[in-house]
C-alpha positions in Angstrom: -172.5 41.5 -170.6 -174.9 40.8 -167.8 -173.9 41.3 -164.1 -174.2 37.5 -163.6 -171.7 36.9 -166.4 -169.2 39.4 -164.8 -169.6 37.7 -161.4 -168.8 34.3 -162.9 -165.7 35.7 -164.7 -164.4 37.4 -161.5 -165.0 34.2 -159.5 -163.1 32.1 -162.1 -160.1 34.6 -162.0 -160.0 34.5 -158.2 -160.1 30.7 -158.1 -157.3 30.4 -160.7 -155.2 33.0 -158.9 -155.5 31.1 -155.7 -154.0 28.1 -157.3 -151.1 30.0 -158.8 -150.2 31.9 -155.6 -150.4 28.9 -153.3 -147.1 28.2 -151.5 -145.9 25.7 -148.9 -145.3 26.8 -145.3 -141.9 28.3 -144.5 -141.5 26.2 -141.3 -139.6 23.0 -141.7 -142.1 20.1 -141.8 -144.9 22.5 -140.9 -147.2 21.4 -143.7 -147.4 19.0 -146.6 -148.7 20.8 -149.6 -152.2 20.0 -150.6 -152.6 19.2 -154.3 -154.3 21.9 -156.4 -156.6 21.3 -159.4 -153.7 21.9 -161.6 -151.6 18.7 -162.2 -148.2 19.3 -160.6 -145.1 18.8 -162.6 -143.3 16.9 -159.8 -144.0 15.5 -156.4 -141.2 15.3 -153.8 -141.5 12.8 -151.0 -138.7 13.1 -148.5 -137.3 14.0 -145.1 -135.6 17.1 -143.7 -132.8 16.9 -146.3 -135.4 17.6 -149.0 -137.8 19.8 -147.1 -138.3 23.5 -147.4 -137.8 24.7 -143.9 -135.3 26.3 -141.5 -132.4 24.5 -143.3 -133.8 25.1 -146.8 -135.9 27.3 -149.1 -137.4 26.9 -152.5 -136.0 30.0 -154.0 -134.8 33.6 -153.5 -137.6 35.7 -152.0 -139.2 32.7 -150.3 -139.7 33.0 -146.5 -136.3 33.9 -145.1 -133.2 35.6 -146.4 -130.7 33.9 -148.7 -127.9 34.4 -146.2 -129.2 31.9 -143.6 -131.3 29.6 -145.7 -129.5 27.5 -148.4 -131.6 26.4 -151.3 -133.1 23.0 -150.9 -131.2 20.6 -153.2 -134.0 19.8 -155.7 -134.6 23.5 -156.4 -131.3 23.5 -158.3 -133.0 21.1 -160.8 -136.5 22.5 -160.9 -135.6 26.2 -161.3 -133.4 25.7 -164.4 -136.1 23.5 -166.0 -138.6 26.4 -165.5 -140.8 24.7 -162.9 -142.7 27.2 -160.8 -143.1 26.8 -157.1 -146.8 26.0 -157.4 -146.0 23.2 -159.8 -144.2 21.3 -157.1 -146.1 19.0 -154.7 -143.9 19.3 -151.7 -144.4 16.2 -149.5 -141.1 16.4 -147.7 -141.4 16.3 -143.9 -138.5 16.4 -141.4 -137.9 13.4 -139.2 -139.8 10.9 -141.2 -139.1 8.0 -143.5 -140.4 4.7 -144.7 -140.7 3.5 -141.1 -139.9 6.5 -139.0 -142.5 8.9 -137.7 -141.7 12.4 -136.4 -143.4 14.2 -133.5 -144.8 16.9 -135.8 -148.1 16.5 -137.6 -148.9 17.8 -141.0 -150.7 20.8 -139.6 -147.6 21.8 -137.6 -148.9 20.6 -134.2 -147.0 18.2 -132.1 -147.8 14.7 -130.9 -145.7 11.6 -130.0 -145.0 9.8 -133.3 -147.8 11.7 -135.0 -146.0 12.6 -138.2 -146.9 10.6 -141.3 -144.5 8.0 -142.8 -143.9 8.0 -146.6 -146.7 5.6 -147.4 -149.2 7.9 -145.8 -148.4 10.6 -148.3 -149.2 8.5 -151.3 -152.9 9.3 -151.2 -151.9 13.0 -151.8 -149.9 11.8 -154.8 -152.8 9.8 -156.1 -155.1 12.8 -155.9 -152.7 15.3 -157.4 -151.5 13.0 -160.3 -148.0 14.6 -160.8 -146.1 13.8 -163.9 -142.8 13.0 -162.1 -142.1 11.7 -158.6 -138.9 12.2 -156.7 -138.5 10.0 -153.6 -135.5 11.0 -151.4 -135.2 9.5 -148.0 -134.2 6.7 -145.7 -131.7 8.5 -143.4 -134.2 8.5 -140.5 -135.1 4.8 -140.9 -132.2 3.5 -138.8 -134.5 4.4 -135.9 -138.2 4.2 -135.3 -140.5 6.3 -133.1 -142.3 4.5 -130.2 -144.4 5.6 -127.3 -141.5 5.0 -125.0 -139.0 6.9 -127.2 -136.8 6.5 -130.2 -135.1 3.1 -130.6 -133.0 1.4 -133.2 -135.0 -0.2 -136.0 -134.4 -3.8 -136.9 -133.6 -4.8 -140.4 -136.8 -6.8 -140.5 -138.9 -3.9 -139.5 -137.3 -1.7 -142.1 -137.6 -4.3 -144.8 -141.4 -4.7 -144.2 -141.9 -1.0 -144.3 -139.9 -0.5 -147.5 -141.5 -3.5 -149.2 -145.0 -2.3 -148.3 -144.3 1.2 -149.5 -143.0 0.2 -152.9 -145.9 -2.2 -153.4 -148.3 0.7 -152.8 -146.2 3.1 -154.9 -146.3 0.7 -157.8 -150.1 0.6 -157.5 -150.3 4.5 -157.3 -148.1 5.3 -160.3 -149.7 2.7 -162.5 -153.2 4.0 -161.5 -152.3 7.7 -162.3 -150.4 6.9 -165.4 -146.9 7.9 -164.4 -144.2 5.8 -166.2 -142.2 3.9 -163.7 -139.0 5.3 -165.2 -140.2 8.7 -164.1 -140.1 7.7 -160.4 -136.6 8.8 -159.3 -135.4 7.2 -156.0 -132.3 8.2 -154.0 -131.0 8.0 -150.4 -129.4 11.3 -149.5 -127.1 11.0 -146.4 -124.7 13.0 -144.4 -121.3 12.1 -143.1 -122.4 10.2 -140.0 -123.7 6.6 -139.4 -122.1 4.8 -142.4 -123.2 1.4 -141.1 -126.8 2.5 -141.0 -126.5 3.9 -144.5 -125.2 0.6 -145.9 -128.2 -1.2 -144.5 -130.8 1.3 -145.7 -129.3 1.7 -149.2 -129.2 -2.0 -149.8 -132.9 -2.4 -148.9 -134.2 0.7 -150.7 -132.1 0.2 -153.9 -133.1 -3.4 -154.2 -136.8 -2.6 -153.8 -136.7 0.4 -156.1 -134.9 -1.5 -158.9 -137.2 -4.5 -158.5 -140.2 -2.1 -159.1 -138.4 -0.8 -162.2 -138.1 2.7 -160.9 -135.1 4.8 -161.6 -132.7 4.5 -158.8 -129.9 7.2 -158.6 -126.9 6.3 -156.5 -125.6 9.4 -154.7 -122.6 9.6 -152.3 -122.9 10.8 -148.8 -122.5 14.6 -148.2 -118.9 15.7 -147.5 -118.4 17.1 -144.1 -117.1 20.4 -145.6 -120.5 20.9 -147.4 -122.8 20.3 -144.5 -124.7 22.5 -141.9 -124.3 19.6 -139.5 -123.6 15.9 -139.9 -126.8 15.3 -141.9 -128.0 18.4 -143.8 -126.2 19.8 -146.8 -125.4 23.5 -147.1 -125.7 25.5 -150.3 -122.6 23.9 -151.9 -123.7 20.4 -150.7 -127.2 20.9 -152.1 -125.7 21.9 -155.5 -123.4 18.9 -155.4 -126.3 16.5 -154.7 -128.4 18.1 -157.5 -125.5 17.8 -159.9 -125.0 14.1 -159.1 -128.7 13.4 -159.6 -128.6 15.3 -162.9 -125.6 13.5 -164.2 -126.8 10.1 -163.0 -130.3 10.3 -164.4 -132.6 12.0 -166.9 -134.5 13.9 -164.2 -133.5 17.4 -165.5 -134.6 16.4 -169.1 -137.9 15.0 -167.7 -138.6 18.2 -165.8 -138.0 20.4 -168.8 -140.3 18.3 -171.0 -143.1 18.2 -168.4 -143.0 22.0 -168.1 -143.6 22.3 -171.8 -146.4 19.7 -171.4 -144.5 17.3 -173.7 -144.2 13.6 -173.1 -141.4 12.8 -170.7 -138.5 11.3 -172.4 -137.2 7.8 -172.0 -134.3 7.6 -169.5 -131.0 8.5 -171.3 -128.1 6.1 -170.6 -126.1 7.4 -167.7 -122.5 8.2 -168.3 -121.6 5.5 -166.0 -118.1 4.2 -166.7 -115.0 4.5 -168.8 -113.3 1.1 -169.1 -109.8 0.1 -170.0 -108.0 -3.2 -170.1 -104.8 -2.1 -168.4 -104.9 -4.3 -165.4 -101.4 -5.2 -164.1 -100.0 -8.7 -164.6 -100.6 -9.4 -160.9 -104.2 -8.2 -161.1 -104.9 -10.4 -164.2 -103.2 -13.3 -162.5 -105.4 -12.8 -159.4 -108.5 -12.6 -161.6 -107.9 -15.9 -163.4 -106.6 -17.9 -160.5 -108.7 -16.4 -157.9 -108.3 -16.1 -154.2 -109.9 -18.0 -151.4 -111.3 -20.5 -153.8 -112.9 -18.0 -156.2 -112.0 -16.5 -159.5 -113.4 -13.4 -161.1 -114.5 -10.3 -159.1 -114.6 -11.8 -155.6 -111.3 -13.7 -156.0 -109.6 -10.5 -157.3 -110.9 -8.5 -154.3 -109.6 -11.1 -151.9 -106.3 -11.3 -153.6 -105.8 -7.5 -153.5 -106.8 -7.4 -149.9 -104.3 -10.1 -149.1 -101.6 -8.2 -150.9 -101.9 -5.3 -148.4 -102.4 -7.6 -145.3 -106.1 -6.9 -145.0 -108.7 -9.5 -144.2 -109.9 -11.3 -147.4 -113.4 -12.9 -147.6 -114.2 -16.5 -147.3 -116.5 -18.2 -149.9 -120.1 -17.5 -148.9 -121.8 -20.2 -146.9 -125.3 -18.8 -147.1 -127.3 -16.6 -149.5 -126.3 -13.4 -147.6 -124.8 -10.5 -149.5 -121.0 -10.0 -149.8 -121.0 -6.9 -147.7 -122.9 -8.5 -144.8 -120.5 -11.4 -144.8 -117.7 -8.7 -144.8 -119.3 -7.2 -141.7 -119.1 -10.5 -139.9 -115.4 -10.7 -140.9 -114.7 -7.4 -139.2 -115.2 -5.0 -142.2 -116.9 -1.7 -141.6 -118.9 0.5 -144.0 -117.4 3.9 -144.6 -118.8 7.1 -146.1 -115.5 8.5 -147.3 -113.8 5.8 -149.4 -110.1 5.6 -150.1 -107.7 3.5 -152.0 -107.8 -0.1 -150.9 -111.5 -0.1 -149.8 -113.9 -2.5 -151.3 -116.7 -1.1 -153.5 -120.0 -3.0 -153.5 -123.1 -3.0 -155.7 -126.3 -5.0 -154.8 -127.5 -7.8 -157.1 -130.3 -5.6 -158.5 -127.8 -3.0 -159.9 -126.7 -5.3 -162.7 -123.2 -3.8 -162.9 -121.2 -4.8 -165.9 -124.3 -6.5 -167.3 -124.5 -9.1 -164.6 -127.7 -9.2 -162.4 -125.9 -10.1 -159.2 -123.9 -8.4 -156.6 -120.6 -7.0 -157.7 -117.4 -6.1 -155.8 -114.3 -4.2 -156.8 -111.2 -2.7 -155.2 -111.0 1.1 -155.0 -107.9 2.6 -156.7 -108.7 6.3 -156.3 -111.5 8.7 -155.4 -112.1 12.2 -156.8 -114.6 15.0 -156.8 -116.0 14.2 -153.4 -116.5 10.5 -154.2 -118.6 11.3 -157.3 -115.8 9.8 -159.4 -114.3 6.4 -158.3 -111.6 4.4 -160.0 -111.6 0.7 -159.3 -110.0 -2.6 -160.3 -112.6 -5.2 -161.1 -113.3 -8.4 -163.0 -116.2 -9.3 -165.2 -115.2 -12.9 -165.5 -112.3 -15.2 -164.6 -110.5 -14.0 -167.7 -111.4 -10.3 -167.9 -109.8 -7.7 -165.7 -110.5 -4.0 -165.9 -109.6 -0.7 -164.4 -112.8 1.2 -164.5 -113.8 4.8 -163.6 -117.4 5.0 -162.3 -119.3 8.3 -162.2 -122.8 9.5 -161.4 -125.4 6.9 -162.5 -123.4 3.8 -161.5 -121.6 4.7 -158.3 -121.0 1.9 -155.8 -123.8 1.6 -153.2 -121.5 0.8 -150.2 -117.8 1.0 -149.4 -116.3 -1.4 -147.0 -113.0 -1.1 -145.2 -111.5 -4.5 -144.1 -109.3 -4.7 -141.0 -105.6 -5.5 -141.0 -104.9 -9.3 -140.9 -102.3 -11.3 -138.9 -101.7 -13.7 -141.8 -102.7 -16.8 -139.8 -104.6 -19.3 -141.9 -108.3 -19.7 -141.3 -111.1 -21.7 -142.6 -114.2 -23.8 -141.7 -115.9 -27.1 -142.2 -119.4 -26.8 -143.7 -120.4 -30.5 -143.4 -119.3 -33.9 -142.3 -121.2 -36.9 -143.7 -120.5 -40.4 -142.6 -121.1 -43.5 -144.7 -119.8 -47.1 -144.5 -116.1 -46.9 -143.9 -115.7 -43.4 -145.1 -116.2 -39.7 -144.2 -117.0 -36.9 -146.6 -115.9 -33.4 -145.6 -116.6 -30.1 -147.2 -115.2 -26.7 -146.2 -112.7 -24.0 -147.0 -109.4 -22.8 -145.8 -107.0 -20.0 -146.8 -103.7 -18.4 -145.9 -104.6 -14.6 -146.0 -101.2 -13.4 -147.2 -100.9 -16.2 -149.8 -104.5 -16.4 -151.2 -103.4 -17.1 -154.7 -101.8 -20.4 -153.6 -104.0 -23.3 -152.5 -103.9 -23.6 -148.7 -103.0 -27.0 -147.3 -105.5 -28.6 -145.0 -104.7 -31.4 -142.6 -107.6 -33.7 -141.6 -107.2 -36.1 -138.7 -109.6 -38.7 -137.6 -109.1 -40.0 -134.0 -110.8 -42.9 -132.3 -110.5 -44.3 -128.8 -107.2 -46.0 -129.5 -105.6 -43.0 -131.2 -105.3 -41.6 -134.7 -107.2 -43.5 -137.4 -106.1 -41.5 -140.4 -104.5 -38.2 -141.5 -104.9 -36.7 -144.9 -103.9 -33.4 -146.6 -105.5 -31.5 -149.4 -104.8 -28.3 -151.2 -108.2 -27.7 -152.8 -110.1 -24.6 -151.8 -112.9 -24.9 -151.1 -112.4 -28.6 -150.5 -114.6 -31.7 -150.8 -112.6 -34.6 -149.4 -113.5 -38.2 -148.9 -111.6 -40.2 -146.3 -111.6 -44.0 -146.6 -111.2 -45.5 -143.1 -109.5 -48.9 -142.5 -111.7 -49.9 -139.6 -110.0 -53.3 -139.2 -106.5 -51.9 -138.7 -107.6 -49.0 -136.6 -109.8 -51.0 -134.2 -112.8 -48.7 -134.7 -116.0 -50.5 -135.4 -119.3 -49.4 -137.0 -121.4 -47.2 -134.7 -118.3 -45.9 -132.8 -117.7 -42.3 -132.3 -114.6 -40.6 -133.8 -113.3 -37.0 -133.6 -112.6 -35.2 -136.9 -110.0 -32.4 -136.6 -109.4 -30.0 -139.4 -106.4 -27.7 -139.5 -105.3 -25.0 -142.0 -101.6 -25.0 -142.5 -99.6 -21.8 -142.9 -97.7 -21.4 -146.2 -94.0 -21.4 -145.8 -92.4 -18.0 -146.1 -95.5 -16.0 -145.0 -96.3 -14.5 -141.6 -98.7 -15.8 -139.1 -98.9 -19.0 -137.0 -97.8 -22.3 -138.4 -101.3 -23.7 -138.4 -104.8 -23.1 -137.0 -107.4 -25.6 -135.9 -110.5 -24.5 -137.8 -112.9 -27.3 -136.8 -113.2 -30.2 -134.4 -116.3 -32.3 -134.1 -117.4 -35.8 -133.0 -119.4 -38.0 -135.4 -120.7 -41.5 -135.3 -119.7 -44.0 -138.0 -122.5 -45.8 -139.7 
């Protein structure tokens, strides 16, 4: 063997060894791993919850002692699958998100809002061509970094950032040949800021499912398994990894990728165990509905009414149920309990229906990783269902206590010759299964023109006006007053004026 041949072999061995021994920095967010020539098994894009730093380490023996550095959550999945540290493209960086920038650069130096957002890390993914991508973030996106300081991000700003990221991620994974089912998306969260979580989860889950990525619903960390209000400790990290493993095929994909085998198709999540043991009252609420609706939404309103909590009015716009609930005084919670409302976005296709779904929580177990609910799939089908990892609700909403006074609203008043057409809704909260009476009064200059009552909810009512007898001529202005009447035997005021408006007769 010639000296030149020996030199070439030595150089090759040194180069290969450098790739095997490469490791990410031990400081949190200090560096984002550069892709090696070897194709990584998995890339992890995330924030401090998923980063290897002061609050996390990849494995025993990595920079720091096991006593003060709990394992980062995803290591509980990659280690059992046989993934080595150098086979992980670690792109998690503390303080960052879809929209949010941190003050720490990739090289560890500092600068105001200098840290990269998630989308700026996709070029590293494109170059490295990992076989699996894990995207875990969103907690930081309730705020954004500006030159003047940190401020609350608007829903529109976050929506644009999320939409732009997923459009770019679709292009990247299709270009490098990663099946979209092998992009696993989750939103890890601590025990704080439940309202912010609800907004972020809705936007991220909707975008991820629309791109046909694998979205994994994970509950917020329990306060007993956290280092602070955001970051999980060792037990919290294991719990998060367990929920991801039970709710997706990520562990199976990692094991196959290590063996250089084709990643498997996603296995069906063990999502729910259904029974048809709804009570008579629940079945009645499902079929008759509450607040003018049958099925799931009517059942939820009826169950809320039964415990004197605020039910929900029929939606007047295309907004989601939980956003309408926020306007009605409901508040998102991270620790659900019996009586709360469970909500899934329209993209989740719960119970086979590609639209948003709501249910009433009956019980919660295992740190909210098992949730029993009462729900309806149709006006005639009522179930008591147990949801586990893979199909957990996205948001939990707690509705406030209600006084029982009727309420409602008028959505439109249209005038035509000698008639008025009114549409609206009204309900008596503690009697939502019974149609609420509505009194409509039309008054002119000389007094009352006509009074009518209806019990339809929502109502569409046409009033025929006897203009000759009332002394009101065409072109005159009249006042239309709508009142919701309290059902006899229930609490609350006798009636409530829900609308009063002046219209001109044609």
